[in-house]
N, C-alpha and C positions, 0 to 999 in steps of 0.2 A: 150307546147311551149319548144323548145330546147334552150340550152344556147346560141347558135349562133343567134337565132331569138330575144332574149331578149335584151331590152335596159333599163338601169337604168336611173334615173332622171339626174344624173350627165353627162351621155353620151348624153342625149338629149340636155342639156344646153350647154355643151362644143362644140357640133357639130354646134351650131349656130354661133360660132366664125368664121366658114368658110363661112356660108351663109350670115351673116350680121355683118361682123367684125367691122364696124365703128359705128354701132347702139349703142345708150346709153344703158348700162346694169345696173350698180349699182351706186348709189350716196349716200354718207353719209355726215356728217358735215365737213369732211376734204378731201374726195376723190371723184373723178368722173372717172368711168372706162367704156370704151367701151366693147363690147363682146370679142373682141380680147385681150384687156388688162386684162379683168377679167380671161380669159382662161389661160393667161400667169401667172397670180397671183396664180391660182389654182395649176398650175404646180410647181411653186416655193414652195408653202406650202407642196405639195406632196413630193418633194425632202427633205424638212426640216423634215418631219415626218420620212422619211427613215434615215436621218442623226442622228435622235434621237432614233434610234433602235426601232421604232414602226412598227410592221408588221401586216399582215392580221390576224384577229382573236383577236388581242390585244384589251383591253378595256381602254378607256381614259374618263376622265370627262372634260367637257368644262365649264369654268367660265369666260365668255367673255361679252364685251359690244356689243351694236347693231352697227355693223360696216361692211364695205365691206370685211375686212379681216375675220371677223367671218363667213360670208357666203362662202367666198372662201375656208376657212379652212374646212368647213363642206363638200363641194364638194371634197376636197382633201382627207379627211377621207373616204368618200364613195368610191372614186376611188381606194384608197389604201387597202380597206377591213378592216380598223380599226374601231371598234365599239365605238360609243360615247354616253355618258349620259350628258344631260345639267343640270347644277346646278345653284343655285341662292344664293347670299349672304343673301337674305331675309329669307331663311329657317333656317339660323343659323348654327353654326359650328357643333353642336352635330348631327343634322339630316343628314347633308352632310357627316360627318365622318362615320356614320353608313352605309350610302349608299355606300361610297367608299370602306369600308371594306367588306361588304357583297357581293359586285359585283366583287371583285378582280380587282379593277381599277389599271392599271399599272402606269399611270401618270395623273396629272392634267395639262391641258393646259389653261393658264389664262393670261389676261392682267390686272387683278385686284388684285391678291395676289401673293406673292413670296414664302410663306411657307404654309404647310398644315401638320397636324399630321400624321406621318407614311406613307406619300405618297409623292414622288418627284413631284415638280412643274416645268413645262416648261413655263417660263414667256416669252410671245411673244415680250414684249418690250425690253427684254435684249438679245434675240437671234432670231431676225427676219431673215427670209429666204433671201438667196442671190438673186440679181436681174437678174442674167444671167442664171438661171436654165431653162431648156427647158420646153415647154408646154406639157400637157398630150395628149396622143392619145385617142380621144373619142371612138374609136372602140375597145379598150382593153377589154378583156374578163371580163364578170361579170355575175354571175349565179343568177337566181331568188331567190334561197333559201339562198343566202349569207346574213347574218345579217349585218345591218349597224347602227342601233340606238337602244338604250334602252329608251322606251317611258314610261313616268309616267302618271298614271291617275291623275285627278284633285285633289284627296285627299279630296273631299267635304264630304265624309263619314268617314274620319279617315286618317290614314297614306296612302300616295300614293302607289298604286300597280304598278308593273312593267311588261312591255311587251318587249320581244326581237323581234324587228321588222325586217323583211327581206326586201330585195330589192323589191320582188314581192308584199309584203304587201303595201309598199309605192306607187308603181305604180298602185296597185288596188285602193288605196285611190285617187290618181290623176285621174284615169279613172272615178271615181264616182263623182268627183267634177264638178259642172256645168261649162260649158265652158265659158272662158272670151270672151266677144264680141270684138275680137281683131281688131284693125285698126292701121294705122300709128299714132304714138304719144301716144300709149297706156301706161299710167303711173299709177303705183300702189304705195300707201303710206303704209308703215309698221307702224301700230299703236300699235301692240302687240309685246312684246319683243321676240327676237329670241329664248330665252330659253324655251318658250312655244311652243308645237307642232303646235298649230293653227297659231301662228305668223310666224314660220318657213315655214310651208306648204304654206301659202299665197304667200310668196316670191318665193318658188320653183315653184309653179304653174304659177306665172307671168313670170318667166324666161323661163320656158319650152314653154310658149306661145310666147316668143320673146318680151316681154314688158320690160319697165324700172322700176326698184325698187328703191324707195327713202326711206332711213333708217333714223330713228330719231336721231341716235347718242346717246349722253349722256343726252339729254333733251327730255323726253317723256311726258312733261306737255301738257295739253289741249291747252294752248296758243301757244306752239310751233307747235303742230300738226295743228292747225288752220293756222299758218303762212306758214307751208310747203304746205298745201292744196292750198293756194292762190299763193305763189311764184313759185311753180313748176307745176302749172296748172294740178293737179292730176285729172285723168279721172275715175279711178276705185278704190273703197274703200271696203275692206272686214274687218269688225271690230266687236266689241261686242256692244250690246245694251247700256252698260255703257258708252263706248267711244262716240257712236253716240249721246246719250242723252246729254252728256257733251259738245260735239262740237255744237250741235243744240242750246243749252243754250247760249254758247259763241257767236255764230253768231246772235242769236236773240237780243243780247245786243249791237252789234257792227254795225257801218255803214261800212261794209266791201265790197270789190269788189265782183262781181258775181263769184261763183265757176264754175269750168269746169267739175264737176262730171257728169258722164253719167250712173253710175251703182254703187249701194251700196248693199252689202250683210251683214246681221247681224247674228251672231252665238255666242255661248259661254254661253248664258243664255236667258231667255225668253224676247222677244221683245213685250212689252205691246202695247195696242192700242195707248196710249199716246206717247210712244217712236216712234212707227211707224209714227204717225201723225207729230211729231216734226221733224223726219228725212226727211220725204217728203217735209215739208215746208221749212226747212232751209238748207238741204244738197242736196237731189236729190229725184225726184219723182219716179225714176225707182228702186224700192226697192224689194229685195228678203230676205226672212227669212229662215234660215237653222238650222236644229237640227242634232247633232252628238255627238261623244264621242272621246276622245283622242285615245282610243284603236283601233278604226276602221274608224275614219273620219266621213264624212257626211253620214247621213242616210235618211233625208227627206228634201224637199225644198218646199217653198210656193212662187210662182211667183206673180207679181203684180195683175194678174187677179184673182188668187185664194184668195189673201189677201183682195181684194175688196169685195169678197163674204163671206169669212170666216176669218176675221182678227184675231181671237183667235186660229186659227189652226197653227200647225207647218208644214203643207203641206202634200205631198204625197211622197212615197219612191223615192229616186234617182235611176237612171238607175243602174241595177245590184244588187239591194238590195231588199230583201223581208222583210216586216214588219208584225209582228203578235202581237195580244194582248192575253195574256194567263191568265187563272184563276190560283189560287194557286195549283190546281192539274195538271196543264200543259195542260188542254184542252183549245180550242180556245174560247175566249169570244165573245158574241154577239155584234152587232153594238150598240154603246151607253153604253155598260157595261164597268165599270172600271176594269182594269187588268194590269198585268205587260207587258210592252213593250219588245219585243224581235226582233232580226234581224239576218239575215244570208245572206251570199254572198261569192263570190270567194275571196280568199286571206285574209280571216278573221283569226285573231289569234285563238289559241285553249287553251291557258293557260297563267297564270301569272308566272313570275319567282319566284321559291322557295316559292310558296304560294298555296298549295293544297286546303285549305278550300275556299279561294277566287275564285280559278279556278273552283271548283265544283259548286259554287253558280252562277258564271257569264257565264260559258260555259257548256251548257247542251243540249244533244240530237241534236247537230248540230246548236244550236241557241246561240247567244250572248245576255245576259240579262244585260243591263246597270244599272238596279236597279230603273227604272223610271216607274211611273204609267201613263197610257194613255187610251184613248178610240178612237173609230172610228166613224166618222159621217156618215150621210146618203149617201154622195157621195164619200166615201172612204178617205176623209181627216182625218188626225190624230190630236188629241188634247192631248197635254201634261198636265198631272194632278199632277205633282210634284214627288219628291223622295218617293219611297216606305217607306224608313226609317223615313220620315217626316210625314206620315199619322197620323192624330190625332184621338185618341180614347177617346172621352169625354162621360162618363157614358154609354159606349156601342155604341155610335153614331160615325160612321166613317166619318171623315171630311178631305177632301183633302185641303191642305193649299191654293191651287190656287183658290178654290171656294171663300174663304174669300178675297183673294187678288183681284180677279176680281170684287167682290161686292164693295169693298172700292174704287177701281180705277174707278168705274162708278160715283163716287161723283165728282162734278165739281171742288171742291177745292183740290182734292188729286192728287198728282203728281206720287207717287210710294207707293206700299204697299207690305210688306213682312210678311207673317203669320208664326207663330211658336208655339211651345207648351211649357208649364211649367209642370213638374211632380207634381202630387198631390196624397197624400196617399189614398184619398177616391174616387175622380173622375177620377183617372189615368192620363189624360192629360187635361190641361186647355188651350183652344184655345186662342191665343193672336195675335195681329197684330201691327206692327210698320209702320208708314206712314211718308212721307214727303209731304208738302202741297205747293200749288201755292200761297195761300194767307191765312191770319189769319183765323182760325176756331177753334172750341173747340173739345176736345176728347169726351166730353159727346154727342155733336151733331153727331159726327161720329159714336159713339156707337149706338145711336138711329137709324141712317141710316142703319147700318149693321143689326140690329135686324129686321127692317122692311123688309129686303130682304132675310135674312137667318134664321130667327126664332131661333129655339133651336141650330142651327149650327153657330150662330153668335159668334164672339170673346168676351171673358169676360174682356179683357183688350185691350184698344186702346192707343197707345203711339206715340205721335208726336215727330219726331226727326228732327234736323236741316239738317242732311244729313244721308244717309244710309251707314253703314260700308260695305266694300267690301273685297273680298279676291281673290288672283290670278289674273285672267284676267277680273275682274269686277263682279264676282258673289257675290250676297249678302252673308254676313257672318252671318248666322243664329245663330251660337254659340255666337258671340259677341253681337248680338241683344238680345238674350236670357239673357245673363249676365247683360246687361243694364237694362232689365226689372226686373230681380231679385234684382239688386242693388236699383232700384226705389222702389220696393215693401218692401224692408227691411229697407228703411229709416224711422227714427222715425217720427211719425205724431205729429204736433203741433196744438193744438186747435186754431181755429180762434177767434179773439177778437170779442166780441159782440158789 
């Protein structure tokens, strides 16, 4: 592909301002913009970037709320060739400071802070762009290998790793994403904050398809998400199992008007059978489950037909991606055999920024290894078996946490189950599980239930929690759960009165 043939995502979106100028583009809690108005706003932000001496190849950090200006600014950065990294206040000052320093960030653009250690802050509230700046020309040159964003891994196995993502990588991701079933009145609700790659990419995908994006603004509570679904007649929802489960629980307890949802995709963590059933019952029956990684985007998809036959599967490879299951020596695993999931496709990254050890582990022989265990079923469907780092070794018995989770989730009183390990000087790893329940039950009863199904692979500790702690975009926080178990086990025991 030549540079002249290439179109970046911002060019595709801005071009729609000529095709459908009056169509509704972006709505937040304060602003409503048509495609024409949004394109003008992008042009204003591009001129603002230039006026603040930000040029192609410079690196900035974004610390912004979920707003139309946040989206417009991202398109302006992309069009200007300025590379951005998304930060979040929740990560804390020290982590953000180290990132800013190591990546040679030139400025921080924010509507949330006015000062940052050793880095200038451009506060958008104090220096908003002018209203009379011209719009951008969507045909302006953009090369496939131009970097536009620094993407962070989820950090579920430690400190986040960083990818310098090019325009071609983003468009490769967009090409692998299942197509939105576009129609007039196509409306998408953003439930995941724009600072996360998944949340941003959902919005970019919707705008490239000509849909309308509705942003949460400052209130991302489940109650507000439910209100937005109803009031704005949202038709398409791409979210996490955590958000879908929480929304389903909310609507199950409310006498709410019927939703207009026509299409729901779940990604970001595993969608259990319970979450799938609740999503279909209370949100939308047209359910898709997707597996992927921040570094490369979507890798597999399970459509409604496949889910009906194999509800525990994460689907089959998306178009343009090859999936393999590898043994530790790199040879291909047999069907049904547990191994490391690996993937390859066009426009995949090849390394992490300034992290040779992590790069050597994740990018090998043309494959990307996300660090997940998986197996392949009889009909080519893929089954996620957990993180390789979470594999439990109990007295030499290898136990995939998901086997414990699926066994407990088959209990009629269990809503959610998360398995984990506790280190032991003799047995190496002690298998444990935390559960949330639908109605009162006992930990002893759940323990007996697990033993009947798993035998020696059953958890030695079952802990009932009022709710499951999560991290990031709703993934279970196994470290927090493990610490809760350790705190429980370390509590002094008081003898019962006779």
